[in-house]
LOBALUM-520805 format. One record per residue (C-alpha): y, x, z; residue number from 1. Coordinates in nm, 2 decimals, always signed. Last residue first. Example, Ala and Ser with C-alpha at 12.3 -4.5 7.8 and 13.67 -1.06 7.14 Angstrom:
<atoms>
<atom><yy>-0.11</yy><xx>+1.37</xx><zz>+0.71</zz><pos>2</pos></atom>
<atom><yy>-0.45</yy><xx>+1.23</xx><zz>+0.78</zz><pos>1</pos></atom>
</atoms>
This chain:
<atoms>
<atom><yy>+10.80</yy><xx>+11.34</xx><zz>+12.90</zz><pos>243</pos></atom>
<atom><yy>+10.67</yy><xx>+11.64</xx><zz>+13.10</zz><pos>242</pos></atom>
<atom><yy>+10.31</yy><xx>+11.63</xx><zz>+12.98</zz><pos>241</pos></atom>
<atom><yy>+10.15</yy><xx>+11.69</xx><zz>+13.32</zz><pos>240</pos></atom>
<atom><yy>+10.40</yy><xx>+11.42</xx><zz>+13.46</zz><pos>239</pos></atom>
<atom><yy>+10.28</yy><xx>+11.20</xx><zz>+13.17</zz><pos>238</pos></atom>
<atom><yy>+9.90</yy><xx>+11.28</xx><zz>+13.28</zz><pos>237</pos></atom>
<atom><yy>+9.94</yy><xx>+11.21</xx><zz>+13.67</zz><pos>236</pos></atom>
<atom><yy>+10.09</yy><xx>+10.84</xx><zz>+13.63</zz><pos>235</pos></atom>
<atom><yy>+9.83</yy><xx>+10.80</xx><zz>+13.33</zz><pos>234</pos></atom>
<atom><yy>+9.55</yy><xx>+10.88</xx><zz>+13.57</zz><pos>233</pos></atom>
<atom><yy>+9.67</yy><xx>+10.65</xx><zz>+13.85</zz><pos>232</pos></atom>
<atom><yy>+9.71</yy><xx>+10.34</xx><zz>+13.58</zz><pos>231</pos></atom>
<atom><yy>+9.41</yy><xx>+10.42</xx><zz>+13.35</zz><pos>230</pos></atom>
<atom><yy>+9.11</yy><xx>+10.40</xx><zz>+13.65</zz><pos>229</pos></atom>
<atom><yy>+8.94</yy><xx>+10.70</xx><zz>+13.68</zz><pos>228</pos></atom>
<atom><yy>+8.63</yy><xx>+10.86</xx><zz>+13.50</zz><pos>227</pos></atom>
<atom><yy>+8.81</yy><xx>+11.04</xx><zz>+13.23</zz><pos>226</pos></atom>
<atom><yy>+8.59</yy><xx>+11.15</xx><zz>+12.98</zz><pos>225</pos></atom>
<atom><yy>+8.67</yy><xx>+11.40</xx><zz>+12.66</zz><pos>224</pos></atom>
<atom><yy>+8.49</yy><xx>+11.45</xx><zz>+12.34</zz><pos>223</pos></atom>
<atom><yy>+8.35</yy><xx>+11.11</xx><zz>+12.36</zz><pos>222</pos></atom>
<atom><yy>+8.11</yy><xx>+10.95</xx><zz>+12.11</zz><pos>221</pos></atom>
<atom><yy>+7.85</yy><xx>+10.93</xx><zz>+12.42</zz><pos>220</pos></atom>
<atom><yy>+8.08</yy><xx>+10.74</xx><zz>+12.60</zz><pos>219</pos></atom>
<atom><yy>+8.15</yy><xx>+10.49</xx><zz>+12.38</zz><pos>218</pos></atom>
<atom><yy>+7.85</yy><xx>+10.26</xx><zz>+12.48</zz><pos>217</pos></atom>
<atom><yy>+8.02</yy><xx>+10.25</xx><zz>+12.82</zz><pos>216</pos></atom>
<atom><yy>+8.00</yy><xx>+10.47</xx><zz>+13.13</zz><pos>215</pos></atom>
<atom><yy>+8.23</yy><xx>+10.38</xx><zz>+13.41</zz><pos>214</pos></atom>
<atom><yy>+8.55</yy><xx>+10.45</xx><zz>+13.54</zz><pos>213</pos></atom>
<atom><yy>+8.77</yy><xx>+10.42</xx><zz>+13.19</zz><pos>212</pos></atom>
<atom><yy>+8.96</yy><xx>+10.69</xx><zz>+13.00</zz><pos>211</pos></atom>
<atom><yy>+8.78</yy><xx>+10.77</xx><zz>+12.69</zz><pos>210</pos></atom>
<atom><yy>+8.92</yy><xx>+11.03</xx><zz>+12.47</zz><pos>209</pos></atom>
<atom><yy>+8.74</yy><xx>+11.03</xx><zz>+12.14</zz><pos>208</pos></atom>
<atom><yy>+8.84</yy><xx>+11.33</xx><zz>+11.86</zz><pos>207</pos></atom>
<atom><yy>+8.89</yy><xx>+11.17</xx><zz>+11.54</zz><pos>206</pos></atom>
<atom><yy>+8.64</yy><xx>+11.31</xx><zz>+11.26</zz><pos>205</pos></atom>
<atom><yy>+8.62</yy><xx>+10.98</xx><zz>+11.03</zz><pos>204</pos></atom>
<atom><yy>+8.29</yy><xx>+10.91</xx><zz>+11.20</zz><pos>203</pos></atom>
<atom><yy>+8.51</yy><xx>+10.88</xx><zz>+11.53</zz><pos>202</pos></atom>
<atom><yy>+8.77</yy><xx>+10.66</xx><zz>+11.36</zz><pos>201</pos></atom>
<atom><yy>+8.51</yy><xx>+10.40</xx><zz>+11.26</zz><pos>200</pos></atom>
<atom><yy>+8.30</yy><xx>+10.45</xx><zz>+11.57</zz><pos>199</pos></atom>
<atom><yy>+8.60</yy><xx>+10.39</xx><zz>+11.81</zz><pos>198</pos></atom>
<atom><yy>+8.68</yy><xx>+10.07</xx><zz>+11.60</zz><pos>197</pos></atom>
<atom><yy>+8.38</yy><xx>+9.89</xx><zz>+11.61</zz><pos>196</pos></atom>
<atom><yy>+8.44</yy><xx>+9.76</xx><zz>+11.97</zz><pos>195</pos></atom>
<atom><yy>+8.69</yy><xx>+9.50</xx><zz>+11.82</zz><pos>194</pos></atom>
<atom><yy>+8.41</yy><xx>+9.35</xx><zz>+11.57</zz><pos>193</pos></atom>
<atom><yy>+8.26</yy><xx>+9.30</xx><zz>+11.84</zz><pos>192</pos></atom>
<atom><yy>+8.30</yy><xx>+9.30</xx><zz>+12.23</zz><pos>191</pos></atom>
<atom><yy>+8.06</yy><xx>+9.54</xx><zz>+12.41</zz><pos>190</pos></atom>
<atom><yy>+8.29</yy><xx>+9.87</xx><zz>+12.41</zz><pos>189</pos></atom>
<atom><yy>+8.38</yy><xx>+9.79</xx><zz>+12.75</zz><pos>188</pos></atom>
<atom><yy>+8.73</yy><xx>+9.89</xx><zz>+12.72</zz><pos>187</pos></atom>
<atom><yy>+8.97</yy><xx>+10.05</xx><zz>+12.98</zz><pos>186</pos></atom>
<atom><yy>+9.13</yy><xx>+10.29</xx><zz>+12.74</zz><pos>185</pos></atom>
<atom><yy>+9.02</yy><xx>+10.48</xx><zz>+12.45</zz><pos>184</pos></atom>
<atom><yy>+9.26</yy><xx>+10.74</xx><zz>+12.34</zz><pos>183</pos></atom>
<atom><yy>+9.21</yy><xx>+10.83</xx><zz>+12.02</zz><pos>182</pos></atom>
<atom><yy>+9.28</yy><xx>+11.18</xx><zz>+11.86</zz><pos>181</pos></atom>
<atom><yy>+9.30</yy><xx>+11.28</xx><zz>+11.47</zz><pos>180</pos></atom>
<atom><yy>+9.42</yy><xx>+10.90</xx><zz>+11.40</zz><pos>179</pos></atom>
<atom><yy>+9.45</yy><xx>+10.79</xx><zz>+11.03</zz><pos>178</pos></atom>
<atom><yy>+9.11</yy><xx>+10.62</xx><zz>+11.03</zz><pos>177</pos></atom>
<atom><yy>+9.23</yy><xx>+10.44</xx><zz>+11.37</zz><pos>176</pos></atom>
<atom><yy>+9.55</yy><xx>+10.36</xx><zz>+11.20</zz><pos>175</pos></atom>
<atom><yy>+9.37</yy><xx>+10.20</xx><zz>+10.90</zz><pos>174</pos></atom>
<atom><yy>+9.13</yy><xx>+10.01</xx><zz>+11.10</zz><pos>173</pos></atom>
<atom><yy>+9.42</yy><xx>+9.86</xx><zz>+11.31</zz><pos>172</pos></atom>
<atom><yy>+9.59</yy><xx>+9.76</xx><zz>+10.98</zz><pos>171</pos></atom>
<atom><yy>+9.28</yy><xx>+9.56</xx><zz>+10.84</zz><pos>170</pos></atom>
<atom><yy>+9.21</yy><xx>+9.39</xx><zz>+11.17</zz><pos>169</pos></atom>
<atom><yy>+9.60</yy><xx>+9.30</xx><zz>+11.20</zz><pos>168</pos></atom>
<atom><yy>+9.61</yy><xx>+9.15</xx><zz>+10.82</zz><pos>167</pos></atom>
<atom><yy>+9.26</yy><xx>+8.97</xx><zz>+10.88</zz><pos>166</pos></atom>
<atom><yy>+9.33</yy><xx>+8.79</xx><zz>+11.22</zz><pos>165</pos></atom>
<atom><yy>+9.00</yy><xx>+8.83</xx><zz>+11.39</zz><pos>164</pos></atom>
<atom><yy>+8.72</yy><xx>+8.61</xx><zz>+11.30</zz><pos>163</pos></atom>
<atom><yy>+8.60</yy><xx>+8.29</xx><zz>+11.54</zz><pos>162</pos></atom>
<atom><yy>+8.29</yy><xx>+8.27</xx><zz>+11.71</zz><pos>161</pos></atom>
<atom><yy>+8.43</yy><xx>+8.31</xx><zz>+12.06</zz><pos>160</pos></atom>
<atom><yy>+8.80</yy><xx>+8.28</xx><zz>+12.03</zz><pos>159</pos></atom>
<atom><yy>+9.08</yy><xx>+8.44</xx><zz>+11.89</zz><pos>158</pos></atom>
<atom><yy>+9.41</yy><xx>+8.37</xx><zz>+12.05</zz><pos>157</pos></atom>
<atom><yy>+9.68</yy><xx>+8.12</xx><zz>+11.94</zz><pos>156</pos></atom>
<atom><yy>+9.64</yy><xx>+7.90</xx><zz>+12.23</zz><pos>155</pos></atom>
<atom><yy>+9.59</yy><xx>+7.56</xx><zz>+12.13</zz><pos>154</pos></atom>
<atom><yy>+9.82</yy><xx>+7.28</xx><zz>+12.03</zz><pos>153</pos></atom>
<atom><yy>+9.67</yy><xx>+6.92</xx><zz>+11.99</zz><pos>152</pos></atom>
<atom><yy>+9.79</yy><xx>+6.69</xx><zz>+11.70</zz><pos>151</pos></atom>
<atom><yy>+10.15</yy><xx>+6.51</xx><zz>+11.71</zz><pos>150</pos></atom>
<atom><yy>+10.28</yy><xx>+6.62</xx><zz>+11.39</zz><pos>149</pos></atom>
<atom><yy>+10.53</yy><xx>+6.83</xx><zz>+11.41</zz><pos>148</pos></atom>
<atom><yy>+10.61</yy><xx>+6.85</xx><zz>+11.79</zz><pos>147</pos></atom>
<atom><yy>+10.22</yy><xx>+6.95</xx><zz>+11.84</zz><pos>146</pos></atom>
<atom><yy>+10.08</yy><xx>+6.81</xx><zz>+12.17</zz><pos>145</pos></atom>
<atom><yy>+10.02</yy><xx>+6.99</xx><zz>+12.49</zz><pos>144</pos></atom>
<atom><yy>+9.71</yy><xx>+6.98</xx><zz>+12.67</zz><pos>143</pos></atom>
<atom><yy>+9.81</yy><xx>+6.98</xx><zz>+12.94</zz><pos>142</pos></atom>
<atom><yy>+10.16</yy><xx>+6.91</xx><zz>+13.07</zz><pos>141</pos></atom>
<atom><yy>+10.43</yy><xx>+7.18</xx><zz>+13.16</zz><pos>140</pos></atom>
<atom><yy>+10.30</yy><xx>+7.41</xx><zz>+12.92</zz><pos>139</pos></atom>
<atom><yy>+10.27</yy><xx>+7.76</xx><zz>+13.07</zz><pos>138</pos></atom>
<atom><yy>+10.58</yy><xx>+7.98</xx><zz>+13.05</zz><pos>137</pos></atom>
<atom><yy>+10.78</yy><xx>+8.17</xx><zz>+12.77</zz><pos>136</pos></atom>
<atom><yy>+10.64</yy><xx>+8.01</xx><zz>+12.49</zz><pos>135</pos></atom>
<atom><yy>+10.60</yy><xx>+8.14</xx><zz>+12.12</zz><pos>134</pos></atom>
<atom><yy>+10.59</yy><xx>+7.90</xx><zz>+11.83</zz><pos>133</pos></atom>
<atom><yy>+10.32</yy><xx>+7.79</xx><zz>+11.56</zz><pos>132</pos></atom>
<atom><yy>+10.33</yy><xx>+7.47</xx><zz>+11.34</zz><pos>131</pos></atom>
<atom><yy>+10.09</yy><xx>+7.48</xx><zz>+11.04</zz><pos>130</pos></atom>
<atom><yy>+9.94</yy><xx>+7.17</xx><zz>+11.08</zz><pos>129</pos></atom>
<atom><yy>+9.57</yy><xx>+7.06</xx><zz>+11.23</zz><pos>128</pos></atom>
<atom><yy>+9.49</yy><xx>+7.26</xx><zz>+11.54</zz><pos>127</pos></atom>
<atom><yy>+9.87</yy><xx>+7.35</xx><zz>+11.60</zz><pos>126</pos></atom>
<atom><yy>+9.93</yy><xx>+7.71</xx><zz>+11.72</zz><pos>125</pos></atom>
<atom><yy>+10.04</yy><xx>+7.85</xx><zz>+12.02</zz><pos>124</pos></atom>
<atom><yy>+10.17</yy><xx>+8.20</xx><zz>+12.13</zz><pos>123</pos></atom>
<atom><yy>+10.23</yy><xx>+8.38</xx><zz>+12.48</zz><pos>122</pos></atom>
<atom><yy>+9.81</yy><xx>+8.43</xx><zz>+12.53</zz><pos>121</pos></atom>
<atom><yy>+9.87</yy><xx>+8.66</xx><zz>+12.22</zz><pos>120</pos></atom>
<atom><yy>+9.62</yy><xx>+8.74</xx><zz>+11.97</zz><pos>119</pos></atom>
<atom><yy>+9.25</yy><xx>+8.91</xx><zz>+11.98</zz><pos>118</pos></atom>
<atom><yy>+9.34</yy><xx>+9.21</xx><zz>+11.76</zz><pos>117</pos></atom>
<atom><yy>+9.69</yy><xx>+9.23</xx><zz>+11.89</zz><pos>116</pos></atom>
<atom><yy>+9.81</yy><xx>+9.58</xx><zz>+11.71</zz><pos>115</pos></atom>
<atom><yy>+10.11</yy><xx>+9.70</xx><zz>+11.91</zz><pos>114</pos></atom>
<atom><yy>+10.36</yy><xx>+9.93</xx><zz>+11.73</zz><pos>113</pos></atom>
<atom><yy>+10.69</yy><xx>+9.84</xx><zz>+11.95</zz><pos>112</pos></atom>
<atom><yy>+10.58</yy><xx>+9.97</xx><zz>+12.30</zz><pos>111</pos></atom>
<atom><yy>+10.83</yy><xx>+9.90</xx><zz>+12.56</zz><pos>110</pos></atom>
<atom><yy>+10.60</yy><xx>+9.82</xx><zz>+12.86</zz><pos>109</pos></atom>
<atom><yy>+10.67</yy><xx>+9.44</xx><zz>+12.78</zz><pos>108</pos></atom>
<atom><yy>+10.49</yy><xx>+9.51</xx><zz>+12.42</zz><pos>107</pos></atom>
<atom><yy>+10.22</yy><xx>+9.66</xx><zz>+12.61</zz><pos>106</pos></atom>
<atom><yy>+10.22</yy><xx>+9.38</xx><zz>+12.86</zz><pos>105</pos></atom>
<atom><yy>+10.15</yy><xx>+9.09</xx><zz>+12.61</zz><pos>104</pos></atom>
<atom><yy>+9.82</yy><xx>+8.96</xx><zz>+12.79</zz><pos>103</pos></atom>
<atom><yy>+9.63</yy><xx>+8.89</xx><zz>+12.48</zz><pos>102</pos></atom>
<atom><yy>+9.44</yy><xx>+9.22</xx><zz>+12.52</zz><pos>101</pos></atom>
<atom><yy>+9.19</yy><xx>+9.37</xx><zz>+12.27</zz><pos>100</pos></atom>
<atom><yy>+9.45</yy><xx>+9.64</xx><zz>+12.16</zz><pos>99</pos></atom>
<atom><yy>+9.55</yy><xx>+9.90</xx><zz>+11.89</zz><pos>98</pos></atom>
<atom><yy>+9.84</yy><xx>+10.06</xx><zz>+12.02</zz><pos>97</pos></atom>
<atom><yy>+10.00</yy><xx>+10.26</xx><zz>+11.73</zz><pos>96</pos></atom>
<atom><yy>+10.19</yy><xx>+10.61</xx><zz>+11.67</zz><pos>95</pos></atom>
<atom><yy>+10.18</yy><xx>+10.78</xx><zz>+11.99</zz><pos>94</pos></atom>
<atom><yy>+10.36</yy><xx>+11.15</xx><zz>+11.99</zz><pos>93</pos></atom>
<atom><yy>+10.69</yy><xx>+11.03</xx><zz>+11.86</zz><pos>92</pos></atom>
<atom><yy>+10.90</yy><xx>+11.04</xx><zz>+12.21</zz><pos>91</pos></atom>
<atom><yy>+10.89</yy><xx>+10.66</xx><zz>+12.22</zz><pos>90</pos></atom>
<atom><yy>+10.55</yy><xx>+10.63</xx><zz>+12.17</zz><pos>89</pos></atom>
<atom><yy>+10.43</yy><xx>+10.84</xx><zz>+12.45</zz><pos>88</pos></atom>
<atom><yy>+10.67</yy><xx>+10.68</xx><zz>+12.69</zz><pos>87</pos></atom>
<atom><yy>+10.52</yy><xx>+10.35</xx><zz>+12.56</zz><pos>86</pos></atom>
<atom><yy>+10.18</yy><xx>+10.46</xx><zz>+12.66</zz><pos>85</pos></atom>
<atom><yy>+10.29</yy><xx>+10.60</xx><zz>+13.00</zz><pos>84</pos></atom>
<atom><yy>+10.44</yy><xx>+10.25</xx><zz>+13.08</zz><pos>83</pos></atom>
<atom><yy>+10.14</yy><xx>+10.07</xx><zz>+13.01</zz><pos>82</pos></atom>
<atom><yy>+9.90</yy><xx>+10.34</xx><zz>+13.20</zz><pos>81</pos></atom>
<atom><yy>+10.15</yy><xx>+10.31</xx><zz>+13.51</zz><pos>80</pos></atom>
<atom><yy>+10.14</yy><xx>+9.94</xx><zz>+13.53</zz><pos>79</pos></atom>
<atom><yy>+10.32</yy><xx>+9.66</xx><zz>+13.30</zz><pos>78</pos></atom>
<atom><yy>+10.41</yy><xx>+9.39</xx><zz>+13.58</zz><pos>77</pos></atom>
<atom><yy>+10.21</yy><xx>+9.07</xx><zz>+13.65</zz><pos>76</pos></atom>
<atom><yy>+10.37</yy><xx>+8.73</xx><zz>+13.75</zz><pos>75</pos></atom>
<atom><yy>+10.36</yy><xx>+8.62</xx><zz>+13.39</zz><pos>74</pos></atom>
<atom><yy>+9.99</yy><xx>+8.71</xx><zz>+13.35</zz><pos>73</pos></atom>
<atom><yy>+9.90</yy><xx>+8.51</xx><zz>+13.67</zz><pos>72</pos></atom>
<atom><yy>+10.06</yy><xx>+8.20</xx><zz>+13.54</zz><pos>71</pos></atom>
<atom><yy>+9.94</yy><xx>+8.25</xx><zz>+13.16</zz><pos>70</pos></atom>
<atom><yy>+9.59</yy><xx>+8.27</xx><zz>+13.33</zz><pos>69</pos></atom>
<atom><yy>+9.62</yy><xx>+7.95</xx><zz>+13.51</zz><pos>68</pos></atom>
<atom><yy>+9.79</yy><xx>+7.78</xx><zz>+13.23</zz><pos>67</pos></atom>
<atom><yy>+9.48</yy><xx>+7.90</xx><zz>+13.01</zz><pos>66</pos></atom>
<atom><yy>+9.23</yy><xx>+7.77</xx><zz>+13.25</zz><pos>65</pos></atom>
<atom><yy>+9.42</yy><xx>+7.44</xx><zz>+13.22</zz><pos>64</pos></atom>
<atom><yy>+9.41</yy><xx>+7.45</xx><zz>+12.90</zz><pos>63</pos></atom>
<atom><yy>+9.06</yy><xx>+7.48</xx><zz>+12.83</zz><pos>62</pos></atom>
<atom><yy>+8.98</yy><xx>+7.20</xx><zz>+13.08</zz><pos>61</pos></atom>
<atom><yy>+9.24</yy><xx>+6.97</xx><zz>+12.91</zz><pos>60</pos></atom>
<atom><yy>+9.06</yy><xx>+7.05</xx><zz>+12.57</zz><pos>59</pos></atom>
<atom><yy>+8.74</yy><xx>+6.94</xx><zz>+12.68</zz><pos>58</pos></atom>
<atom><yy>+8.46</yy><xx>+6.89</xx><zz>+12.42</zz><pos>57</pos></atom>
<atom><yy>+8.70</yy><xx>+6.99</xx><zz>+12.12</zz><pos>56</pos></atom>
<atom><yy>+8.79</yy><xx>+7.28</xx><zz>+12.31</zz><pos>55</pos></atom>
<atom><yy>+8.44</yy><xx>+7.38</xx><zz>+12.45</zz><pos>54</pos></atom>
<atom><yy>+8.33</yy><xx>+7.40</xx><zz>+12.09</zz><pos>53</pos></atom>
<atom><yy>+8.61</yy><xx>+7.56</xx><zz>+11.92</zz><pos>52</pos></atom>
<atom><yy>+8.56</yy><xx>+7.86</xx><zz>+12.21</zz><pos>51</pos></atom>
<atom><yy>+8.72</yy><xx>+8.02</xx><zz>+12.49</zz><pos>50</pos></atom>
<atom><yy>+8.67</yy><xx>+7.78</xx><zz>+12.81</zz><pos>49</pos></atom>
<atom><yy>+8.31</yy><xx>+7.69</xx><zz>+12.76</zz><pos>48</pos></atom>
<atom><yy>+8.25</yy><xx>+8.01</xx><zz>+12.60</zz><pos>47</pos></atom>
<atom><yy>+8.33</yy><xx>+8.19</xx><zz>+12.95</zz><pos>46</pos></atom>
<atom><yy>+8.07</yy><xx>+7.97</xx><zz>+13.11</zz><pos>45</pos></atom>
<atom><yy>+8.22</yy><xx>+7.82</xx><zz>+13.44</zz><pos>44</pos></atom>
<atom><yy>+8.15</yy><xx>+7.95</xx><zz>+13.75</zz><pos>43</pos></atom>
<atom><yy>+8.37</yy><xx>+8.21</xx><zz>+13.79</zz><pos>42</pos></atom>
<atom><yy>+8.66</yy><xx>+8.01</xx><zz>+13.72</zz><pos>41</pos></atom>
<atom><yy>+8.83</yy><xx>+8.03</xx><zz>+14.08</zz><pos>40</pos></atom>
<atom><yy>+8.78</yy><xx>+8.41</xx><zz>+14.14</zz><pos>39</pos></atom>
<atom><yy>+8.51</yy><xx>+8.66</xx><zz>+14.15</zz><pos>38</pos></atom>
<atom><yy>+8.25</yy><xx>+8.76</xx><zz>+13.89</zz><pos>37</pos></atom>
<atom><yy>+8.52</yy><xx>+8.91</xx><zz>+13.65</zz><pos>36</pos></atom>
<atom><yy>+8.38</yy><xx>+8.90</xx><zz>+13.28</zz><pos>35</pos></atom>
<atom><yy>+8.76</yy><xx>+8.87</xx><zz>+13.11</zz><pos>34</pos></atom>
<atom><yy>+8.88</yy><xx>+9.12</xx><zz>+13.38</zz><pos>33</pos></atom>
<atom><yy>+9.13</yy><xx>+9.02</xx><zz>+13.62</zz><pos>32</pos></atom>
<atom><yy>+9.49</yy><xx>+9.08</xx><zz>+13.59</zz><pos>31</pos></atom>
<atom><yy>+9.65</yy><xx>+9.21</xx><zz>+13.86</zz><pos>30</pos></atom>
<atom><yy>+9.82</yy><xx>+9.49</xx><zz>+13.67</zz><pos>29</pos></atom>
<atom><yy>+9.56</yy><xx>+9.75</xx><zz>+13.78</zz><pos>28</pos></atom>
<atom><yy>+9.35</yy><xx>+9.52</xx><zz>+13.59</zz><pos>27</pos></atom>
<atom><yy>+9.55</yy><xx>+9.55</xx><zz>+13.28</zz><pos>26</pos></atom>
<atom><yy>+9.39</yy><xx>+9.87</xx><zz>+13.14</zz><pos>25</pos></atom>
<atom><yy>+9.06</yy><xx>+9.75</xx><zz>+13.23</zz><pos>24</pos></atom>
<atom><yy>+9.08</yy><xx>+9.45</xx><zz>+12.98</zz><pos>23</pos></atom>
<atom><yy>+9.09</yy><xx>+9.66</xx><zz>+12.66</zz><pos>22</pos></atom>
<atom><yy>+9.27</yy><xx>+9.95</xx><zz>+12.47</zz><pos>21</pos></atom>
<atom><yy>+9.25</yy><xx>+10.16</xx><zz>+12.18</zz><pos>20</pos></atom>
<atom><yy>+9.56</yy><xx>+10.43</xx><zz>+12.15</zz><pos>19</pos></atom>
<atom><yy>+9.65</yy><xx>+10.61</xx><zz>+11.86</zz><pos>18</pos></atom>
<atom><yy>+9.75</yy><xx>+11.01</xx><zz>+11.81</zz><pos>17</pos></atom>
<atom><yy>+9.86</yy><xx>+11.13</xx><zz>+11.50</zz><pos>16</pos></atom>
<atom><yy>+9.92</yy><xx>+11.52</xx><zz>+11.47</zz><pos>15</pos></atom>
<atom><yy>+9.75</yy><xx>+11.57</xx><zz>+11.82</zz><pos>14</pos></atom>
<atom><yy>+9.79</yy><xx>+11.92</xx><zz>+11.98</zz><pos>13</pos></atom>
<atom><yy>+9.99</yy><xx>+11.79</xx><zz>+12.28</zz><pos>12</pos></atom>
<atom><yy>+9.75</yy><xx>+11.51</xx><zz>+12.33</zz><pos>11</pos></atom>
<atom><yy>+9.45</yy><xx>+11.73</xx><zz>+12.34</zz><pos>10</pos></atom>
<atom><yy>+9.66</yy><xx>+11.96</xx><zz>+12.57</zz><pos>9</pos></atom>
<atom><yy>+9.72</yy><xx>+11.68</xx><zz>+12.82</zz><pos>8</pos></atom>
<atom><yy>+9.38</yy><xx>+11.54</xx><zz>+12.77</zz><pos>7</pos></atom>
<atom><yy>+9.23</yy><xx>+11.92</xx><zz>+12.89</zz><pos>6</pos></atom>
<atom><yy>+9.48</yy><xx>+11.96</xx><zz>+13.16</zz><pos>5</pos></atom>
<atom><yy>+9.38</yy><xx>+11.64</xx><zz>+13.34</zz><pos>4</pos></atom>
<atom><yy>+9.03</yy><xx>+11.74</xx><zz>+13.29</zz><pos>3</pos></atom>
<atom><yy>+9.04</yy><xx>+12.03</xx><zz>+13.46</zz><pos>2</pos></atom>
<atom><yy>+9.07</yy><xx>+12.35</xx><zz>+13.23</zz><pos>1</pos></atom>
</atoms>
């Protein structure tokens, strides 16, 4: 049995299928991974651009980086891996997507139950009051100000050193623990505490299917390893499943 058939059979036999995704799933949509070595922002320390300390030091620089990312993400389209997960949910096989990504592509692809552990780049919140809002495009002026109290707005994402949103984390852990098959797609397995999700699922008896071109710390737990980019693999997988 080839690896494609093995994954297809595992999915067909699953009772509670859950997906856990990282930056690699969006790479084929043209969104560089967070720690990419190429590009305009490679000279900056990620912690300067995605931390409370960095924001206090230079909110304009942080927002310039986020508006660049928002512009990039806004032009991107869900790839076959995003669309495949949406199909799996639509036919009732996939129960939830737990993602480390902030790009919103899972929802744009059609997934309804998406647990965003690190927030969403298309939401903003005030640093002082309870104002929150959704946006459709990058702010025209940076750093943007809160319309309610005049303080600075920040992206509603989880920065280095910040806790994950408790309600989302709790629900993600519950979904992972209920899974009997967990698809782990495009994650390095290095960013804690999100990286604990596959471990917790595995310890509860869930079968781990890893889809990643490279080995990761999760590989040793995986029952099936797919060494392929997610988009090209899902295109074939959905055809094999005939959905």
